C-alpha distance (Angstrom), angle and dihedral (degrees) to the residues before:
residue distance angle dihedral
M1 . . .
R2 3.79 . .
K3 3.78 119.1 .
L4 3.79 136.7 -167.7
D5 3.79 114.9 -113.8
T6 3.81 88.3 -119.0
P7 3.82 120.5 25.2
I8 3.81 114.9 -113.6
G9 3.75 126.9 -166.7
I10 3.79 148.4 110.1
S11 3.80 122.7 -33.4
G12 3.78 100.0 170.6
I13 3.81 144.7 13.9
A14 3.81 131.3 -163.9
A15 3.79 132.3 171.9
Y16 3.78 145.7 -160.0
I17 3.81 119.4 -154.4
P18 3.83 118.6 179.1
P19 3.81 113.0 -122.3
Y20 3.82 100.5 -128.6
R21 3.81 104.3 108.5
V22 3.80 130.1 -171.3
W23 3.80 115.4 -162.9
L24 3.79 107.2 -142.8
N25 3.81 90.0 -143.4
D26 3.81 87.7 61.1
W27 3.80 91.4 42.7
C28 3.82 89.6 54.6
E29 3.80 89.7 55.1
W30 3.81 91.2 49.2
T31 3.81 93.3 48.4
N32 3.83 102.9 31.2
N33 3.80 92.5 -116.2
Q34 3.81 124.9 147.4
W35 3.80 110.7 -99.9
P36 3.85 96.9 -158.9
K37 3.82 90.7 55.2
I38 3.82 94.3 43.8
R39 3.81 91.0 48.0
E40 3.81 91.6 50.7
V41 3.81 97.4 44.1
V42 3.81 104.2 30.0
G43 3.82 115.8 17.2
R44 3.83 142.0 -113.3
S45 3.80 107.7 -67.1
F46 3.78 145.6 -14.7
R47 3.81 137.8 -149.7
L48 3.80 131.0 -122.3
R49 3.78 129.1 -155.1
G50 3.77 117.1 -118.7
N51 3.76 126.3 -128.8
Q52 3.81 88.1 -99.0
H53 3.82 91.5 56.1
S54 3.79 132.2 83.3
V55 3.76 134.5 164.0
Y56 3.83 87.3 -93.0
T57 3.82 96.7 52.5
M58 3.81 92.0 47.6
A59 3.80 92.5 46.8
A60 3.80 93.6 47.9
T61 3.81 91.8 48.3
A62 3.81 90.9 52.5
V63 3.82 90.4 49.0
I64 3.82 95.6 48.7
R65 3.80 88.8 49.3
L66 3.80 90.2 50.6
I67 3.80 90.6 51.9
D68 3.80 91.8 48.2
Q69 3.80 97.7 42.7
Y70 3.80 94.7 48.6
N71 3.81 98.2 33.0
I72 3.81 91.1 -124.3
D73 3.80 119.1 -171.9
P74 3.85 101.3 -129.5
T75 3.81 92.0 -154.5
K76 3.82 89.1 67.3
V77 3.80 93.8 55.9
K78 3.82 105.7 103.3
F79 3.82 99.3 163.2
L80 3.81 125.6 44.5
A81 3.80 112.4 176.5
L82 3.80 129.8 -176.7
G83 3.80 118.9 -153.8
T84 3.79 111.8 -166.4
E85 3.77 146.9 127.5
S86 3.81 93.5 -160.4
S87 3.80 101.9 66.7
T88 3.79 114.7 131.9
D89 3.79 100.6 -160.5
N90 3.80 115.9 77.5
S91 3.80 93.2 -165.1
A92 3.80 110.6 38.8
G93 3.79 122.6 43.7
A94 3.79 129.5 154.2
I95 3.80 90.3 7.5
I96 3.82 86.8 73.6
I97 3.80 88.8 58.4
K98 3.80 91.6 47.0
G99 3.79 91.6 51.7
M100 3.80 92.4 50.4
I101 3.80 92.7 47.3
N102 3.79 93.6 47.8
E103 3.79 92.8 52.1
A104 3.81 90.0 51.3
L105 3.80 93.0 46.9
I106 3.80 93.6 48.3
S107 3.81 90.3 48.9
Q108 3.81 86.6 58.5
N109 3.82 92.9 47.8
K110 3.80 90.8 -109.4
P111 3.82 126.2 133.8
P112 3.83 116.7 -97.5
I113 3.78 127.3 -121.0
S114 3.79 112.0 -76.0
R115 3.82 116.3 -78.9
S116 3.83 87.5 -135.6
C117 3.82 91.6 60.0
E118 3.83 116.9 126.0
V119 3.82 114.0 -130.4
P120 3.83 112.6 -163.8
E121 3.78 127.3 163.8
F122 3.81 118.5 -144.2
K123 3.77 118.5 -154.9
H124 3.77 124.7 -178.8
A125 3.78 108.3 126.6
C126 3.82 110.5 -92.3
L127 3.82 92.9 -16.8
G128 3.82 95.1 67.1
G129 3.79 92.6 94.9
V130 3.81 93.4 52.2
Y131 3.79 90.4 48.7
A132 3.82 88.5 49.7
M133 3.80 90.6 51.9
K134 3.81 91.3 49.6
G135 3.80 89.1 47.9
A136 3.80 90.5 52.8
I137 3.81 92.0 50.2
R138 3.79 92.1 48.7
Q139 3.80 91.4 48.2
I140 3.79 92.2 52.1
A141 3.81 92.0 44.9
V142 3.81 95.2 49.4
D143 3.79 112.3 30.8
G144 3.78 107.7 -10.1
N145 3.79 101.4 68.1
G146 3.78 111.6 160.3
G147 3.79 93.2 14.9
Q148 3.77 130.5 104.6
A149 3.78 132.4 -126.9
I150 3.77 132.7 -152.8
V151 3.80 119.5 -154.0
V152 3.78 117.4 -169.7
C153 3.80 123.1 -170.4
A154 3.80 114.3 -163.1
D155 3.77 132.3 166.6
I156 3.77 148.2 155.7
A157 3.80 114.0 -142.3
E158 3.77 111.2 -163.1
Y159 3.79 132.1 159.9
P160 3.82 135.4 -172.6
L161 3.78 118.1 -85.6
G162 3.78 110.5 -93.2
S163 3.80 94.7 20.9
S164 3.80 123.7 125.2
G165 3.80 88.3 -114.4
E166 3.83 95.5 56.8
P167 3.85 96.9 93.1
T168 3.83 90.5 48.6
Q169 3.81 95.9 62.9
G170 3.79 122.9 127.5
A171 3.80 146.7 150.3
G172 3.78 136.9 -152.8
A173 3.78 148.3 102.4
V174 3.81 136.5 -116.5
A175 3.82 123.8 -164.6
M176 3.81 125.1 -161.5
L177 3.80 132.1 -163.6
V178 3.82 110.6 -137.8
E179 3.80 122.0 -167.2
E180 3.79 147.0 134.2
N181 3.81 117.5 -73.4
P182 3.81 91.9 18.2
K183 3.79 123.4 -148.4
L184 3.81 99.7 -146.7
L185 3.82 115.5 23.3
E186 3.80 132.5 5.8
V187 3.81 110.2 -144.8
D188 3.81 116.4 -144.5
I189 3.81 103.6 -157.7
L190 3.83 92.8 156.8
N191 3.80 90.2 68.4
S192 3.78 98.7 36.2
G193 3.79 125.8 116.7
S194 3.80 125.3 -122.5
A195 3.79 134.7 -169.6
S196 3.79 135.8 169.5
D197 3.79 138.6 169.9
Y198 3.80 134.1 163.6
R199 3.80 110.4 -108.2
I200 3.84 101.4 -178.3
L201 3.82 100.9 -144.2
D202 3.80 107.8 13.5
F203 3.83 96.8 118.8
R204 3.78 118.8 -23.2
K205 3.80 141.3 170.5
P206 3.83 108.1 -160.0
M207 3.80 112.4 -173.8
I208 3.80 92.1 -123.1
R209 3.83 86.3 81.5
F210 3.80 89.2 72.7
C211 3.80 96.8 52.6
H212 3.81 114.4 125.2
Q213 3.83 93.9 3.7
D214 3.78 115.6 139.8
R215 3.82 120.7 -135.0
N216 3.79 123.0 -158.8
M217 3.80 138.7 117.3
N218 3.81 90.1 -77.0
Q219 3.80 96.4 48.3
Q220 3.80 129.4 43.6
V221 3.79 120.7 -158.1
Q222 3.80 109.2 -103.3
D223 3.78 113.5 -129.4
F224 3.81 104.1 -165.1
P225 3.82 112.4 166.1
I226 3.77 128.8 -136.4
F227 3.81 104.6 -119.3
N228 3.80 144.0 159.2
G229 3.80 109.1 -152.0
K230 3.81 104.8 -155.2
Y231 3.79 92.9 39.6
S232 3.82 90.3 48.6
T233 3.81 90.1 53.6
T234 3.81 90.1 51.6
C235 3.81 90.2 50.9
Y236 3.81 91.3 49.7
L237 3.80 93.0 52.3
D238 3.78 95.1 44.2
E239 3.80 95.5 49.0
I240 3.80 93.3 48.1
L241 3.82 89.7 53.4
H242 3.81 91.2 51.6
A243 3.81 93.9 47.2
L244 3.80 91.0 47.8
N245 3.79 90.9 51.9
D246 3.80 89.4 52.1
M247 3.81 90.5 53.7
Y248 3.81 93.1 44.5
Q249 3.80 90.1 54.8
K250 3.80 95.1 45.6
R251 3.79 91.7 51.6
N252 3.82 97.3 34.1
L253 3.80 90.5 -124.8
D254 3.78 131.5 170.4
P255 3.85 98.1 -128.1
I256 3.81 99.6 -144.7
K257 3.81 94.9 41.8
Y258 3.79 89.8 49.6
L259 3.82 95.5 48.5
R260 3.80 92.3 47.2
A261 3.80 91.3 49.9
L262 3.81 93.1 54.3
N263 3.79 118.1 99.8
I264 3.81 101.5 -179.0
V265 3.80 131.5 38.8
F266 3.81 128.2 173.9
M267 3.81 119.1 -171.3
H268 3.76 140.7 178.1
R269 3.78 102.5 -83.9
P270 3.82 119.2 -161.4
Y271 3.81 87.9 163.7
R272 3.80 137.6 -10.8
K273 3.83 101.0 -87.7
M274 3.80 99.8 42.9
P275 3.84 99.4 76.9
E276 3.80 91.6 40.0
T277 3.79 89.9 55.2
G278 3.80 92.3 44.7
L279 3.80 95.0 53.5
A280 3.80 92.3 41.9
V281 3.80 93.5 53.7
A282 3.82 89.6 47.2
Y283 3.82 88.0 52.8
L284 3.82 92.1 51.7
F285 3.81 90.6 49.2
A286 3.79 89.3 51.0
L287 3.82 91.3 50.4
A288 3.80 90.5 53.5
K289 3.80 90.5 54.2
G290 3.82 94.5 43.9
G291 3.80 134.2 88.3
S292 3.79 130.1 -72.2
D293 3.81 94.4 -78.6
D294 3.80 91.0 50.0
Q295 3.79 92.3 49.5
A296 3.80 89.1 47.5
E297 3.81 89.2 58.0
L298 3.80 89.5 49.3
A299 3.82 90.0 47.9
S300 3.81 90.8 55.8
Y301 3.81 90.0 59.8
C302 3.81 91.7 42.8
Y303 3.82 94.0 53.7
E304 3.79 91.0 49.0
A305 3.81 88.4 51.3
G306 3.81 90.0 50.0
I307 3.80 93.9 -116.3
E308 3.80 127.4 126.1
P309 3.86 106.1 -113.0
Q310 3.79 94.3 -134.3
R311 3.80 90.4 58.7
V312 3.80 90.0 56.9
I313 3.81 91.8 46.1
D314 3.81 90.2 49.2
E315 3.82 89.8 50.5
I316 3.81 91.9 50.9
K317 3.80 95.5 43.6
G318 3.80 95.8 36.1
V319 3.77 133.0 88.9
I320 3.79 110.3 -34.2
P321 3.81 108.1 -120.2
D322 3.79 119.1 -122.3
I323 3.80 101.1 -124.3
K324 3.82 91.5 -159.2
N325 3.80 87.3 71.7
F326 3.80 88.1 68.8
A327 3.82 92.1 57.3
N328 3.80 96.8 102.8
P329 3.82 132.6 85.9
D330 3.81 93.9 -103.1
D331 3.83 96.8 53.5
L332 3.81 105.5 30.8
N333 3.81 92.7 104.0
N334 3.80 96.4 45.4
E335 3.80 122.6 110.9
A336 3.80 119.7 -119.7
Y337 3.82 88.9 -152.1
P338 3.83 104.8 24.0
M339 3.82 98.1 168.9
T340 3.80 92.6 45.7
M341 3.80 90.5 52.0
A342 3.81 90.4 50.2
V343 3.80 88.9 53.1
F344 3.83 89.8 45.8
R345 3.80 90.1 61.2
I346 3.81 89.3 56.7
F347 3.81 92.9 44.1
R348 3.82 89.4 52.3
A349 3.82 89.6 63.6
S350 3.82 94.7 48.4
R351 3.81 129.2 99.7
H352 3.81 89.7 -119.2
Y353 3.81 90.6 62.7
R354 3.79 94.0 69.9
R355 3.81 93.9 46.5
E356 3.80 98.1 42.8
I357 3.82 100.0 33.7
L358 3.81 117.7 14.3
D359 3.81 98.1 37.5
K360 3.81 91.5 51.9
M361 3.81 90.1 54.4
A362 3.81 96.6 40.7
L363 3.81 99.5 103.8
G364 3.80 108.9 94.2
S365 3.80 93.5 -6.8
D366 3.80 94.8 118.3
T367 3.80 91.5 53.2
M368 3.80 90.1 50.6
L369 3.80 90.6 60.4
D370 3.82 86.9 74.4
L371 3.81 99.9 46.5
G372 3.77 107.2 65.1
N373 3.80 118.0 -157.0
L374 3.81 115.1 -29.5
Y375 3.84 95.1 177.9
T376 3.83 105.9 -151.4
A377 3.81 91.2 12.1
A378 3.82 95.3 51.4
L379 3.81 96.3 87.3
P380 3.84 98.0 43.5
A381 3.82 89.2 44.6
W382 3.79 90.2 56.3
I383 3.80 91.0 47.1
A384 3.82 90.1 50.9
A385 3.80 92.9 48.0
G386 3.80 91.5 46.3
M387 3.79 95.9 49.2
E388 3.80 90.5 47.4
Q389 3.81 91.8 50.7
A390 3.80 90.9 49.4
L391 3.80 88.8 52.5
T392 3.80 93.5 47.8
E393 3.80 92.6 48.5
D394 3.82 93.1 42.4
I395 3.81 93.7 -121.7
N396 3.80 113.3 171.3
L397 3.81 108.6 -126.1
D398 3.83 99.7 159.2
N399 3.82 110.9 149.5
Q400 3.81 93.1 -11.0
E401 3.79 118.8 147.3
I402 3.79 115.7 -121.4
L403 3.79 119.1 -165.8
T404 3.81 117.1 -144.5
F405 3.79 126.5 -165.2
G406 3.80 117.2 -158.3
Y407 3.79 120.0 -173.9
G408 3.77 137.4 -179.2
S409 3.78 125.4 -172.8
G410 3.72 116.3 -120.6
D411 3.14 79.7 58.0
A412 3.85 138.9 -68.8
A413 3.80 141.2 108.9
E414 3.80 137.8 -166.1
I415 3.80 123.8 -159.8
I416 3.81 107.8 -164.8
P417 3.81 127.7 177.6
F418 3.81 116.2 -141.6
K419 3.80 126.2 -166.8
V420 3.77 120.0 -149.1
C421 3.79 109.9 -123.5
K422 3.77 121.8 -124.9
G423 3.80 107.5 -103.3
W424 3.82 91.4 23.6
K425 3.82 92.6 146.3
T426 3.80 93.8 78.1
A427 3.80 91.5 58.3
A428 3.82 92.8 39.8
A429 3.81 90.5 55.5
K430 3.80 89.0 64.8
I431 3.82 97.0 52.3
K432 3.83 93.9 88.2
F433 3.79 93.3 -173.1
A434 3.79 94.1 151.3
E435 3.80 88.0 51.4
A436 3.82 90.5 52.5
M437 3.81 89.1 55.1
A438 3.79 97.4 40.7
F439 3.81 99.8 86.4
T440 3.81 109.6 74.5
L441 3.78 139.7 164.7
D442 3.80 112.0 -159.7
I443 3.78 110.9 -145.0
N444 3.79 132.4 -151.7
K445 3.79 128.7 -133.7
K446 3.81 96.0 -89.8
Q447 3.79 92.1 48.1
Y448 3.80 90.0 47.0
L449 3.78 93.3 53.2
N450 3.81 91.6 49.4
L451 3.81 94.2 46.7
H452 3.79 90.4 45.5
A453 3.80 89.3 53.3
G454 3.82 89.7 52.5
K455 3.78 93.5 -115.0
A456 3.78 127.9 145.1
I457 3.81 112.8 -109.0
S458 3.78 134.5 -171.4
G459 3.76 129.1 -132.9
L460 3.80 97.1 46.7
D461 3.78 100.3 83.2
Y462 3.80 117.4 134.0
K463 3.78 137.9 -178.9
L464 3.79 108.9 -87.9
N465 3.79 116.7 -130.7
N466 3.82 123.1 -173.9
E467 3.78 89.9 -26.9
F468 3.80 140.6 132.4
T469 3.80 120.1 -136.3
I470 3.80 137.6 172.3
D471 3.80 110.3 -89.7
Y472 3.79 97.0 -172.3
V473 3.80 142.0 -34.6
G474 3.78 121.4 -117.4
N475 3.81 119.5 -118.4
T476 3.82 104.4 174.4
A477 3.81 119.8 120.8
K478 3.82 106.4 169.8
N479 3.78 127.7 143.3
N480 3.80 92.0 -110.5
Y481 3.82 98.8 35.9
Q482 3.80 133.7 27.6
D483 3.79 132.5 174.7
M484 3.79 101.4 145.6
G485 3.83 109.5 162.6
I486 3.81 95.8 -3.0
E487 3.79 114.4 139.9
Y488 3.80 119.8 -131.0
H489 3.79 113.6 -158.8
K490 3.77 138.7 -156.8
Y491 3.78 132.7 -160.1
T492 3.79 124.6 -141.6
K493 3.77 116.3 -164.3
């Protein structure tokens, strides 16, 4: 395995989660959906942004908390990256965050972030945050030696009323401190696996959606994606398999031995069942490529599904389907691996499923039931929740390998091994993820519909604490001065 001369990784994590909470049990009553099914497939609750929130305010709040919680010297930060798919400015990106942070720091008589700090924005659906993290590591390894980087992942996941995506909404931001000789997690990008392929209409956000939308303090822009649920699931599974194969080859791994040896896995999580299905299908693929005992285990599931095992093995080892061929109205609901998915449904009911799938994803999973989909922030949020749970329950993670699965529709995946640093508990104690989620305002149906529509509502005000919000939105479009649609922000300590 290749290694960096000096290990680089994550030394700190902090989060901002907006307080407006929708209980999915209530949502099911409002929408005539089945609560037992929603609970099993999706989760318990999700959060909504308020009219005073944007991707920039959430990101900046997560960053200022990171600086405070880990006593970061802002002058040493030479790379500030924003990973998002919800940004509303097509020119400026992370520089907006830097400007907000510097104003807050100066107001507290603290030094600002370095003037020589790079400020890129990374956008590739839900994978933008992972790409930003890899960019930060590369910057430190090549020309930023001795400096620090902050990566912030922030997003607003919202879907049309009545759509299959509606119960999977969410909003929030997670910031990470990246540096040499990390205190929490070493990130092994040299031995990671990558995959990408254009999928035409998996999950898209064409700009035409924004045409004729008004933007002011009483009306947020609505950012509903164009998506095709079953096809998107197929893309997710297929890209994870390709990225895993890339990592297996780089590291010369036996797939099934490696997966069985893992204790902890964190994955991109748009809703509860998606990562479980992804890891389970990867496990079945690994069984098919394993030895006689492994194929015997696979055969037991095949026989129970009423399928000849060799047919499943031939499907897994056969010609790799081109998922783009499914991108038409007649094939969107077809399975790329129909026999494997039939066997998966049997495997899901077996005793091995808990040990090989659910137990490996147990850390932080209960917390994630109350977050909804955070797009780029979903994976780092799960990592934060998992590390905090391990600390609370005094689980020894020293030097353990953690496998992370990042995914972005459109379509790309990153499989990155992390190693837990010795002495990680000191850094984990400062994450305060549970604290970031603790303050909540439960909303009723009328409030939900107004917040969902991006409208300002009364009766949900709260006392701001160490938080950025939108102060006002510009509306001037004169020849000598223009600020139409530009957000102006304020910070409340």
